[in-house]
C-alpha positions in Angstrom: 175.3 -63.8 200.6 173.9 -64.9 197.7 174.1 -63.1 194.2 171.1 -60.6 194.1 168.3 -61.3 191.4 168.9 -58.5 188.7 166.0 -56.5 187.3 167.6 -54.3 184.1 165.4 -51.1 183.6 165.8 -49.9 179.8 164.2 -47.1 177.8 161.9 -44.5 178.9 159.4 -45.8 181.7 156.2 -43.9 182.6 152.7 -44.2 184.2 151.9 -46.9 181.2 154.7 -49.0 182.2 153.8 -49.0 186.0 151.5 -52.3 186.5 154.0 -54.2 184.7 157.1 -52.9 186.6 155.1 -53.0 190.1 154.6 -56.6 189.6 158.2 -57.3 188.4 159.6 -55.8 191.6 156.8 -57.6 193.6 157.7 -60.9 192.5 161.4 -60.3 192.7 161.2 -59.3 196.3 158.8 -61.9 197.2 161.3 -64.6 195.6 164.7 -63.3 196.2 166.3 -62.5 199.4 168.6 -59.6 197.7 167.3 -57.5 194.4 169.3 -55.1 192.5 168.0 -52.7 190.0 170.3 -51.9 186.9 169.3 -48.2 185.5 172.5 -48.2 183.1 170.1 -48.4 179.9 167.0 -46.3 181.7 166.4 -43.4 178.9 164.3 -41.4 181.4 161.8 -42.2 184.0 158.9 -40.3 185.4 157.6 -39.9 189.1 155.6 -42.9 188.9 158.9 -44.9 188.2 160.3 -43.5 190.9 157.8 -43.7 193.6 157.6 -47.6 192.5 161.2 -47.9 193.2 161.1 -46.1 196.6 157.6 -48.0 197.5 159.8 -51.3 196.5 162.5 -50.5 198.9 160.6 -49.7 201.7 158.6 -53.1 200.9 162.0 -55.0 200.7 163.1 -53.8 203.8 159.9 -54.4 205.8 160.5 -58.1 204.7 164.1 -58.1 205.6 165.4 -58.0 202.2 167.7 -56.1 200.2 166.8 -54.4 197.5 169.5 -52.0 196.2 169.9 -49.5 192.7 
């Protein structure tokens, strides 16, 4: 299996970041068989960020792809 595409989340993420984060997840899922999200440098995240992570995982699963934290 190929190495997953890595998305690193940093700092404090919230609603103001949701559009950019959603686009980043969508592009990664469309272009890679496996996506991994690193959260080690994430300061805080609000509910919109958590919802995007859950939605991205569901989208990847429907596409037969891997999406992990």
